[in-house]
PyMOL Python script that loads the backbone (N, CA, C, O; Angstrom):
from pymol import cmd

cmd.read_pdbstr("""\
ATOM      1  N   MET A   1      -3.060  24.647 -16.833  1.00  0.00           N
ATOM      2  CA  MET A   1      -2.196  25.107 -15.761  1.00  0.00           C
ATOM      3  C   MET A   1      -2.067  24.005 -14.706  1.00  0.00           C
ATOM      4  O   MET A   1      -3.076  23.446 -14.276  1.00  0.00           O
ATOM      5  N   ALA A   2      -0.875  23.694 -14.295  1.00  0.00           N
ATOM      6  CA  ALA A   2      -0.631  22.664 -13.289  1.00  0.00           C
ATOM      7  C   ALA A   2      -0.984  23.196 -11.903  1.00  0.00           C
ATOM      8  O   ALA A   2      -0.871  24.392 -11.633  1.00  0.00           O
ATOM      9  N   ASN A   3      -1.406  22.297 -11.044  1.00  0.00           N
ATOM     10  CA  ASN A   3      -1.702  22.680  -9.662  1.00  0.00           C
ATOM     11  C   ASN A   3      -0.432  23.145  -8.968  1.00  0.00           C
ATOM     12  O   ASN A   3       0.647  22.624  -9.252  1.00  0.00           O
ATOM     13  N   PRO A   4      -0.536  24.120  -8.059  1.00  0.00           N
ATOM     14  CA  PRO A   4       0.641  24.541  -7.296  1.00  0.00           C
ATOM     15  C   PRO A   4       1.166  23.381  -6.447  1.00  0.00           C
ATOM     16  O   PRO A   4       0.419  22.470  -6.091  1.00  0.00           O
ATOM     17  N   GLU A   5       2.452  23.429  -6.131  1.00  0.00           N
ATOM     18  CA  GLU A   5       3.097  22.342  -5.381  1.00  0.00           C
ATOM     19  C   GLU A   5       2.414  22.085  -4.039  1.00  0.00           C
ATOM     20  O   GLU A   5       2.329  20.935  -3.608  1.00  0.00           O
ATOM     21  N   TRP A   6       1.919  23.143  -3.363  1.00  0.00           N
ATOM     22  CA  TRP A   6       1.324  22.954  -2.037  1.00  0.00           C
ATOM     23  C   TRP A   6       0.100  22.046  -2.099  1.00  0.00           C
ATOM     24  O   TRP A   6      -0.249  21.431  -1.091  1.00  0.00           O
ATOM     25  N   THR A   7      -0.561  21.943  -3.250  1.00  0.00           N
ATOM     26  CA  THR A   7      -1.743  21.090  -3.353  1.00  0.00           C
ATOM     27  C   THR A   7      -1.383  19.608  -3.364  1.00  0.00           C
ATOM     28  O   THR A   7      -2.233  18.768  -3.068  1.00  0.00           O
ATOM     29  N   ARG A   8      -0.150  19.274  -3.698  1.00  0.00           N
ATOM     30  CA  ARG A   8       0.309  17.882  -3.737  1.00  0.00           C
ATOM     31  C   ARG A   8       1.111  17.492  -2.508  1.00  0.00           C
ATOM     32  O   ARG A   8       1.322  16.305  -2.260  1.00  0.00           O
ATOM     33  N   ARG A   9       1.557  18.461  -1.744  1.00  0.00           N
ATOM     34  CA  ARG A   9       2.485  18.233  -0.640  1.00  0.00           C
ATOM     35  C   ARG A   9       1.842  17.468   0.517  1.00  0.00           C
ATOM     36  O   ARG A   9       2.496  16.636   1.145  1.00  0.00           O
ATOM     37  N   GLY A  10       0.586  17.736   0.798  1.00  0.00           N
ATOM     38  CA  GLY A  10      -0.061  17.094   1.935  1.00  0.00           C
ATOM     39  C   GLY A  10       0.387  17.700   3.251  1.00  0.00           C
ATOM     40  O   GLY A  10       1.227  18.599   3.285  1.00  0.00           O
ATOM     41  N   LYS A  11      -0.180  17.197   4.323  1.00  0.00           N
ATOM     42  CA  LYS A  11       0.143  17.680   5.664  1.00  0.00           C
ATOM     43  C   LYS A  11       0.534  16.504   6.544  1.00  0.00           C
ATOM     44  O   LYS A  11       0.102  15.373   6.322  1.00  0.00           O
ATOM     45  N   THR A  12       1.353  16.786   7.541  1.00  0.00           N
ATOM     46  CA  THR A  12       1.650  15.776   8.554  1.00  0.00           C
ATOM     47  C   THR A  12       0.518  15.788   9.587  1.00  0.00           C
ATOM     48  O   THR A  12      -0.292  16.714   9.617  1.00  0.00           O
ATOM     49  N   VAL A  13       0.470  14.768  10.418  1.00  0.00           N
ATOM     50  CA  VAL A  13      -0.516  14.725  11.500  1.00  0.00           C
ATOM     51  C   VAL A  13      -0.346  15.960  12.384  1.00  0.00           C
ATOM     52  O   VAL A  13      -1.333  16.599  12.749  1.00  0.00           O
ATOM     53  N   ALA A  14       0.891  16.298  12.728  1.00  0.00           N
ATOM     54  CA  ALA A  14       1.157  17.463  13.586  1.00  0.00           C
ATOM     55  C   ALA A  14       0.666  18.757  12.934  1.00  0.00           C
ATOM     56  O   ALA A  14       0.078  19.601  13.611  1.00  0.00           O
ATOM     57  N   GLN A  15       0.897  18.922  11.639  1.00  0.00           N
ATOM     58  CA  GLN A  15       0.435  20.125  10.945  1.00  0.00           C
ATOM     59  C   GLN A  15      -1.086  20.199  10.925  1.00  0.00           C
ATOM     60  O   GLN A  15      -1.657  21.272  11.118  1.00  0.00           O
ATOM     61  N   LEU A  16      -1.747  19.065  10.694  1.00  0.00           N
ATOM     62  CA  LEU A  16      -3.207  19.040  10.674  1.00  0.00           C
ATOM     63  C   LEU A  16      -3.776  19.389  12.045  1.00  0.00           C
ATOM     64  O   LEU A  16      -4.710  20.184  12.149  1.00  0.00           O
ATOM     65  N   ILE A  17      -3.217  18.795  13.095  1.00  0.00           N
ATOM     66  CA  ILE A  17      -3.683  19.096  14.459  1.00  0.00           C
ATOM     67  C   ILE A  17      -3.484  20.572  14.778  1.00  0.00           C
ATOM     68  O   ILE A  17      -4.375  21.216  15.332  1.00  0.00           O
ATOM     69  N   GLU A  18      -2.324  21.103  14.431  1.00  0.00           N
ATOM     70  CA  GLU A  18      -2.048  22.525  14.690  1.00  0.00           C
ATOM     71  C   GLU A  18      -3.066  23.419  13.983  1.00  0.00           C
ATOM     72  O   GLU A  18      -3.557  24.387  14.563  1.00  0.00           O
ATOM     73  N   GLU A  19      -3.376  23.095  12.745  1.00  0.00           N
ATOM     74  CA  GLU A  19      -4.338  23.902  11.998  1.00  0.00           C
ATOM     75  C   GLU A  19      -5.742  23.778  12.593  1.00  0.00           C
ATOM     76  O   GLU A  19      -6.455  24.776  12.707  1.00  0.00           O
ATOM     77  N   LEU A  20      -6.143  22.564  12.970  1.00  0.00           N
ATOM     78  CA  LEU A  20      -7.474  22.364  13.558  1.00  0.00           C
ATOM     79  C   LEU A  20      -7.601  23.068  14.911  1.00  0.00           C
ATOM     80  O   LEU A  20      -8.700  23.481  15.280  1.00  0.00           O
ATOM     81  N   ARG A  21      -6.520  23.211  15.645  1.00  0.00           N
ATOM     82  CA  ARG A  21      -6.557  23.903  16.942  1.00  0.00           C
ATOM     83  C   ARG A  21      -6.865  25.387  16.792  1.00  0.00           C
ATOM     84  O   ARG A  21      -7.236  26.036  17.770  1.00  0.00           O
ATOM     85  N   THR A  22      -6.719  25.938  15.589  1.00  0.00           N
ATOM     86  CA  THR A  22      -7.007  27.361  15.390  1.00  0.00           C
ATOM     87  C   THR A  22      -8.506  27.637  15.288  1.00  0.00           C
ATOM     88  O   THR A  22      -8.922  28.795  15.341  1.00  0.00           O
ATOM     89  N   PHE A  23      -9.326  26.589  15.142  1.00  0.00           N
ATOM     90  CA  PHE A  23     -10.764  26.782  15.042  1.00  0.00           C
ATOM     91  C   PHE A  23     -11.334  27.116  16.411  1.00  0.00           C
ATOM     92  O   PHE A  23     -11.090  26.405  17.386  1.00  0.00           O
ATOM     93  N   GLU A  24     -12.087  28.194  16.476  1.00  0.00           N
ATOM     94  CA  GLU A  24     -12.668  28.622  17.743  1.00  0.00           C
ATOM     95  C   GLU A  24     -13.617  27.557  18.295  1.00  0.00           C
ATOM     96  O   GLU A  24     -13.573  27.248  19.486  1.00  0.00           O
ATOM     97  N   ASN A  25     -14.464  27.002  17.450  1.00  0.00           N
ATOM     98  CA  ASN A  25     -15.424  25.972  17.877  1.00  0.00           C
ATOM     99  C   ASN A  25     -14.788  24.599  17.695  1.00  0.00           C
ATOM    100  O   ASN A  25     -14.759  24.061  16.588  1.00  0.00           O
ATOM    101  N   GLN A  26     -14.282  24.042  18.779  1.00  0.00           N
ATOM    102  CA  GLN A  26     -13.625  22.740  18.731  1.00  0.00           C
ATOM    103  C   GLN A  26     -14.612  21.581  18.661  1.00  0.00           C
ATOM    104  O   GLN A  26     -14.196  20.428  18.549  1.00  0.00           O
ATOM    105  N   ASN A  27     -15.910  21.864  18.726  1.00  0.00           N
ATOM    106  CA  ASN A  27     -16.942  20.825  18.603  1.00  0.00           C
ATOM    107  C   ASN A  27     -17.529  20.757  17.196  1.00  0.00           C
ATOM    108  O   ASN A  27     -18.471  20.005  16.947  1.00  0.00           O
ATOM    109  N   MET A  28     -16.967  21.550  16.275  1.00  0.00           N
ATOM    110  CA  MET A  28     -17.422  21.565  14.895  1.00  0.00           C
ATOM    111  C   MET A  28     -17.113  20.218  14.233  1.00  0.00           C
ATOM    112  O   MET A  28     -16.045  19.642  14.439  1.00  0.00           O
ATOM    113  N   GLU A  29     -18.070  19.727  13.433  1.00  0.00           N
ATOM    114  CA  GLU A  29     -17.842  18.485  12.697  1.00  0.00           C
ATOM    115  C   GLU A  29     -16.754  18.689  11.647  1.00  0.00           C
ATOM    116  O   GLU A  29     -16.715  19.721  10.977  1.00  0.00           O
ATOM    117  N   VAL A  30     -15.877  17.706  11.510  1.00  0.00           N
ATOM    118  CA  VAL A  30     -14.844  17.727  10.484  1.00  0.00           C
ATOM    119  C   VAL A  30     -15.296  16.821   9.345  1.00  0.00           C
ATOM    120  O   VAL A  30     -15.702  15.681   9.569  1.00  0.00           O
ATOM    121  N   ARG A  31     -15.222  17.339   8.119  1.00  0.00           N
ATOM    122  CA  ARG A  31     -15.607  16.576   6.933  1.00  0.00           C
ATOM    123  C   ARG A  31     -14.455  16.616   5.950  1.00  0.00           C
ATOM    124  O   ARG A  31     -13.516  17.393   6.125  1.00  0.00           O
ATOM    125  N   ILE A  32     -14.515  15.791   4.921  1.00  0.00           N
ATOM    126  CA  ILE A  32     -13.458  15.768   3.907  1.00  0.00           C
ATOM    127  C   ILE A  32     -14.061  15.987   2.527  1.00  0.00           C
ATOM    128  O   ILE A  32     -15.141  15.488   2.210  1.00  0.00           O
ATOM    129  N   SER A  33     -13.337  16.744   1.722  1.00  0.00           N
ATOM    130  CA  SER A  33     -13.757  17.031   0.359  1.00  0.00           C
ATOM    131  C   SER A  33     -12.599  16.695  -0.579  1.00  0.00           C
ATOM    132  O   SER A  33     -11.439  16.964  -0.265  1.00  0.00           O
ATOM    133  N   ILE A  34     -12.917  16.112  -1.721  1.00  0.00           N
ATOM    134  CA  ILE A  34     -11.880  15.856  -2.728  1.00  0.00           C
ATOM    135  C   ILE A  34     -12.157  16.637  -4.012  1.00  0.00           C
ATOM    136  O   ILE A  34     -11.544  16.380  -5.048  1.00  0.00           O
ATOM    137  N   ASP A  35     -13.084  17.593  -3.936  1.00  0.00           N
ATOM    138  CA  ASP A  35     -13.423  18.394  -5.120  1.00  0.00           C
ATOM    139  C   ASP A  35     -13.385  19.890  -4.815  1.00  0.00           C
ATOM    140  O   ASP A  35     -14.246  20.649  -5.260  1.00  0.00           O
ATOM    141  N   ASP A  36     -12.375  20.298  -4.051  1.00  0.00           N
ATOM    142  CA  ASP A  36     -12.148  21.708  -3.724  1.00  0.00           C
ATOM    143  C   ASP A  36     -13.309  22.340  -2.971  1.00  0.00           C
ATOM    144  O   ASP A  36     -13.582  23.531  -3.128  1.00  0.00           O
ATOM    145  N   GLY A  37     -13.993  21.545  -2.153  1.00  0.00           N
ATOM    146  CA  GLY A  37     -15.045  22.078  -1.301  1.00  0.00           C
ATOM    147  C   GLY A  37     -16.428  22.119  -1.902  1.00  0.00           C
ATOM    148  O   GLY A  37     -17.358  22.609  -1.261  1.00  0.00           O
ATOM    149  N   GLU A  38     -16.595  21.621  -3.109  1.00  0.00           N
ATOM    150  CA  GLU A  38     -17.935  21.574  -3.717  1.00  0.00           C
ATOM    151  C   GLU A  38     -18.853  20.652  -2.917  1.00  0.00           C
ATOM    152  O   GLU A  38     -20.013  20.984  -2.670  1.00  0.00           O
ATOM    153  N   THR A  39     -18.328  19.494  -2.514  1.00  0.00           N
ATOM    154  CA  THR A  39     -19.079  18.533  -1.704  1.00  0.00           C
ATOM    155  C   THR A  39     -18.164  18.032  -0.596  1.00  0.00           C
ATOM    156  O   THR A  39     -16.946  18.203  -0.653  1.00  0.00           O
ATOM    157  N   SER A  40     -18.769  17.412   0.415  1.00  0.00           N
ATOM    158  CA  SER A  40     -17.969  16.832   1.498  1.00  0.00           C
ATOM    159  C   SER A  40     -18.656  15.605   2.065  1.00  0.00           C
ATOM    160  O   SER A  40     -19.860  15.406   1.909  1.00  0.00           O
ATOM    161  N   LEU A  41     -17.849  14.789   2.730  1.00  0.00           N
ATOM    162  CA  LEU A  41     -18.318  13.574   3.399  1.00  0.00           C
ATOM    163  C   LEU A  41     -17.872  13.608   4.852  1.00  0.00           C
ATOM    164  O   LEU A  41     -16.828  14.182   5.163  1.00  0.00           O
ATOM    165  N   PRO A  42     -18.656  12.995   5.759  1.00  0.00           N
ATOM    166  CA  PRO A  42     -18.209  12.919   7.142  1.00  0.00           C
ATOM    167  C   PRO A  42     -17.029  11.950   7.268  1.00  0.00           C
ATOM    168  O   PRO A  42     -16.907  10.999   6.495  1.00  0.00           O
ATOM    169  N   ILE A  43     -16.180  12.202   8.235  1.00  0.00           N
ATOM    170  CA  ILE A  43     -15.070  11.300   8.521  1.00  0.00           C
ATOM    171  C   ILE A  43     -15.549  10.308   9.566  1.00  0.00           C
ATOM    172  O   ILE A  43     -15.881  10.698  10.685  1.00  0.00           O
ATOM    173  N   SER A  44     -15.590   9.029   9.211  1.00  0.00           N
ATOM    174  CA  SER A  44     -16.057   7.990  10.125  1.00  0.00           C
ATOM    175  C   SER A  44     -14.935   7.494  11.023  1.00  0.00           C
ATOM    176  O   SER A  44     -15.132   7.302  12.223  1.00  0.00           O
ATOM    177  N   LEU A  45     -13.758   7.287  10.444  1.00  0.00           N
ATOM    178  CA  LEU A  45     -12.618   6.739  11.169  1.00  0.00           C
ATOM    179  C   LEU A  45     -11.334   7.410  10.711  1.00  0.00           C
ATOM    180  O   LEU A  45     -11.244   7.934   9.600  1.00  0.00           O
ATOM    181  N   VAL A  46     -10.347   7.381  11.591  1.00  0.00           N
ATOM    182  CA  VAL A  46      -8.994   7.773  11.236  1.00  0.00           C
ATOM    183  C   VAL A  46      -8.137   6.534  11.435  1.00  0.00           C
ATOM    184  O   VAL A  46      -8.167   5.921  12.502  1.00  0.00           O
ATOM    185  N   GLY A  47      -7.380   6.165  10.423  1.00  0.00           N
ATOM    186  CA  GLY A  47      -6.566   4.960  10.511  1.00  0.00           C
ATOM    187  C   GLY A  47      -5.195   5.180   9.915  1.00  0.00           C
ATOM    188  O   GLY A  47      -4.837   6.285   9.506  1.00  0.00           O
ATOM    189  N   LYS A  48      -4.429   4.089   9.876  1.00  0.00           N
ATOM    190  CA  LYS A  48      -3.092   4.109   9.286  1.00  0.00           C
ATOM    191  C   LYS A  48      -3.106   3.275   8.025  1.00  0.00           C
ATOM    192  O   LYS A  48      -3.837   2.290   7.928  1.00  0.00           O
ATOM    193  N   SER A  49      -2.293   3.674   7.056  1.00  0.00           N
ATOM    194  CA  SER A  49      -2.178   2.926   5.815  1.00  0.00           C
ATOM    195  C   SER A  49      -0.704   2.777   5.454  1.00  0.00           C
ATOM    196  O   SER A  49       0.033   3.763   5.420  1.00  0.00           O
ATOM    197  N   GLN A  50      -0.286   1.578   5.193  1.00  0.00           N
ATOM    198  CA  GLN A  50       1.074   1.263   4.753  1.00  0.00           C
ATOM    199  C   GLN A  50       2.137   1.760   5.716  1.00  0.00           C
ATOM    200  O   GLN A  50       3.292   1.926   5.323  1.00  0.00           O
ATOM    201  N   GLY A  51       1.770   2.000   6.971  1.00  0.00           N
ATOM    202  CA  GLY A  51       2.728   2.452   7.971  1.00  0.00           C
ATOM    203  C   GLY A  51       3.268   3.856   7.761  1.00  0.00           C
ATOM    204  O   GLY A  51       4.140   4.299   8.509  1.00  0.00           O
ATOM    205  N   LYS A  52       2.759   4.571   6.747  1.00  0.00           N
ATOM    206  CA  LYS A  52       3.291   5.911   6.501  1.00  0.00           C
ATOM    207  C   LYS A  52       2.240   6.971   6.218  1.00  0.00           C
ATOM    208  O   LYS A  52       2.585   8.130   5.989  1.00  0.00           O
ATOM    209  N   TYR A  53       0.967   6.599   6.230  1.00  0.00           N
ATOM    210  CA  TYR A  53      -0.107   7.565   5.982  1.00  0.00           C
ATOM    211  C   TYR A  53      -1.147   7.494   7.096  1.00  0.00           C
ATOM    212  O   TYR A  53      -1.491   6.410   7.568  1.00  0.00           O
ATOM    213  N   ALA A  54      -1.641   8.657   7.509  1.00  0.00           N
ATOM    214  CA  ALA A  54      -2.843   8.720   8.340  1.00  0.00           C
ATOM    215  C   ALA A  54      -3.986   8.845   7.350  1.00  0.00           C
ATOM    216  O   ALA A  54      -3.957   9.711   6.476  1.00  0.00           O
ATOM    217  N   LEU A  55      -4.981   7.999   7.474  1.00  0.00           N
ATOM    218  CA  LEU A  55      -6.054   7.920   6.492  1.00  0.00           C
ATOM    219  C   LEU A  55      -7.372   8.340   7.110  1.00  0.00           C
ATOM    220  O   LEU A  55      -7.790   7.770   8.118  1.00  0.00           O
ATOM    221  N   LEU A  56      -8.037   9.331   6.521  1.00  0.00           N
ATOM    222  CA  LEU A  56      -9.362   9.748   6.949  1.00  0.00           C
ATOM    223  C   LEU A  56     -10.358   8.956   6.121  1.00  0.00           C
ATOM    224  O   LEU A  56     -10.332   9.015   4.891  1.00  0.00           O
ATOM    225  N   LYS A  57     -11.246   8.206   6.794  1.00  0.00           N
ATOM    226  CA  LYS A  57     -12.135   7.290   6.083  1.00  0.00           C
ATOM    227  C   LYS A  57     -13.600   7.651   6.276  1.00  0.00           C
ATOM    228  O   LYS A  57     -14.020   8.057   7.360  1.00  0.00           O
ATOM    229  N   ASN A  58     -14.363   7.497   5.209  1.00  0.00           N
ATOM    230  CA  ASN A  58     -15.815   7.523   5.291  1.00  0.00           C
ATOM    231  C   ASN A  58     -16.258   6.082   5.119  1.00  0.00           C
ATOM    232  O   ASN A  58     -15.962   5.460   4.099  1.00  0.00           O
ATOM    233  N   CYS A  59     -16.960   5.545   6.100  1.00  0.00           N
ATOM    234  CA  CYS A  59     -17.324   4.125   6.104  1.00  0.00           C
ATOM    235  C   CYS A  59     -18.813   3.880   5.886  1.00  0.00           C
ATOM    236  O   CYS A  59     -19.296   2.778   6.144  1.00  0.00           O
ATOM    237  N   GLU A  60     -19.551   4.886   5.414  1.00  0.00           N
ATOM    238  CA  GLU A  60     -20.982   4.724   5.187  1.00  0.00           C
ATOM    239  C   GLU A  60     -21.239   3.838   3.966  1.00  0.00           C
ATOM    240  O   GLU A  60     -20.512   3.911   2.976  1.00  0.00           O
ATOM    241  N   ASP A  61     -22.281   2.998   4.046  1.00  0.00           N
ATOM    242  CA  ASP A  61     -22.692   2.221   2.876  1.00  0.00           C
ATOM    243  C   ASP A  61     -23.182   3.146   1.768  1.00  0.00           C
ATOM    244  O   ASP A  61     -22.855   2.957   0.597  1.00  0.00           O
ATOM    245  N   VAL A  62     -23.959   4.137   2.148  1.00  0.00           N
ATOM    246  CA  VAL A  62     -24.427   5.164   1.216  1.00  0.00           C
ATOM    247  C   VAL A  62     -23.966   6.501   1.793  1.00  0.00           C
ATOM    248  O   VAL A  62     -24.560   6.996   2.751  1.00  0.00           O
ATOM    249  N   PRO A  63     -22.913   7.090   1.221  1.00  0.00           N
ATOM    250  CA  PRO A  63     -22.352   8.313   1.789  1.00  0.00           C
ATOM    251  C   PRO A  63     -23.348   9.468   1.845  1.00  0.00           C
ATOM    252  O   PRO A  63     -24.120   9.687   0.912  1.00  0.00           O
ATOM    253  N   THR A  64     -23.316  10.200   2.955  1.00  0.00           N
ATOM    254  CA  THR A  64     -24.150  11.389   3.115  1.00  0.00           C
ATOM    255  C   THR A  64     -23.356  12.600   2.644  1.00  0.00           C
ATOM    256  O   THR A  64     -22.648  13.238   3.422  1.00  0.00           O
ATOM    257  N   VAL A  65     -23.487  12.901   1.370  1.00  0.00           N
ATOM    258  CA  VAL A  65     -22.748  13.984   0.726  1.00  0.00           C
ATOM    259  C   VAL A  65     -23.464  15.301   0.973  1.00  0.00           C
ATOM    260  O   VAL A  65     -24.673  15.404   0.769  1.00  0.00           O
ATOM    261  N   LEU A  66     -22.722  16.302   1.409  1.00  0.00           N
ATOM    262  CA  LEU A  66     -23.235  17.667   1.507  1.00  0.00           C
ATOM    263  C   LEU A  66     -22.720  18.452   0.316  1.00  0.00           C
ATOM    264  O   LEU A  66     -21.559  18.311  -0.068  1.00  0.00           O
ATOM    265  N   HIS A  67     -23.575  19.279  -0.273  1.00  0.00           N
ATOM    266  CA  HIS A  67     -23.199  20.146  -1.389  1.00  0.00           C
ATOM    267  C   HIS A  67     -23.032  21.556  -0.852  1.00  0.00           C
ATOM    268  O   HIS A  67     -23.936  22.080  -0.201  1.00  0.00           O
ATOM    269  N   HIS A  68     -21.884  22.181  -1.116  1.00  0.00           N
ATOM    270  CA  HIS A  68     -21.539  23.467  -0.525  1.00  0.00           C
ATOM    271  C   HIS A  68     -21.498  24.616  -1.522  1.00  0.00           C
ATOM    272  O   HIS A  68     -21.037  25.700  -1.164  1.00  0.00           O
ATOM    273  N   ARG A  69     -21.945  24.437  -2.725  1.00  0.00           N
ATOM    274  CA  ARG A  69     -21.837  25.471  -3.763  1.00  0.00           C
ATOM    275  C   ARG A  69     -22.410  26.808  -3.343  1.00  0.00           C
ATOM    276  O   ARG A  69     -21.824  27.851  -3.638  1.00  0.00           O
ATOM    277  N   ASP A  70     -23.540  26.798  -2.663  1.00  0.00           N
ATOM    278  CA  ASP A  70     -24.234  28.043  -2.331  1.00  0.00           C
ATOM    279  C   ASP A  70     -23.804  28.627  -0.989  1.00  0.00           C
ATOM    280  O   ASP A  70     -24.301  29.676  -0.581  1.00  0.00           O
ATOM    281  N   GLU A  71     -22.869  27.943  -0.292  1.00  0.00           N
ATOM    282  CA  GLU A  71     -22.449  28.409   1.030  1.00  0.00           C
ATOM    283  C   GLU A  71     -21.233  29.331   0.923  1.00  0.00           C
ATOM    284  O   GLU A  71     -20.428  29.210  -0.001  1.00  0.00           O
ATOM    285  N   GLN A  72     -21.114  30.230   1.858  1.00  0.00           N
ATOM    286  CA  GLN A  72     -19.937  31.089   1.985  1.00  0.00           C
ATOM    287  C   GLN A  72     -19.039  30.469   3.028  1.00  0.00           C
ATOM    288  O   GLN A  72     -19.538  29.946   4.025  1.00  0.00           O
ATOM    289  N   THR A  73     -17.711  30.507   2.835  1.00  0.00           N
ATOM    290  CA  THR A  73     -16.777  29.988   3.832  1.00  0.00           C
ATOM    291  C   THR A  73     -16.187  31.083   4.655  1.00  0.00           C
ATOM    292  O   THR A  73     -15.378  30.820   5.545  1.00  0.00           O
TER     293      THR A  73
END
""", "prot")
cmd.dss("prot")
cmd.show_as("cartoon", "prot")
cmd.util.cbc("prot")
cmd.orient("prot")
């Protein structure tokens, strides 16, 4: 089964900010996952790439991966 279109569409900076503003705790750490939330990495920097992408970067030499399998969201 192919992934739904929304999984490939991505978000704009404005859409991401709007969504993050809905979180009650604005001091919560933001992390990134590329495996549907199984694991995550801290975001070290936010940068630009090729003049058309906002890039969330993890800059650790040895990434501090959190495993979320047993957690409830």
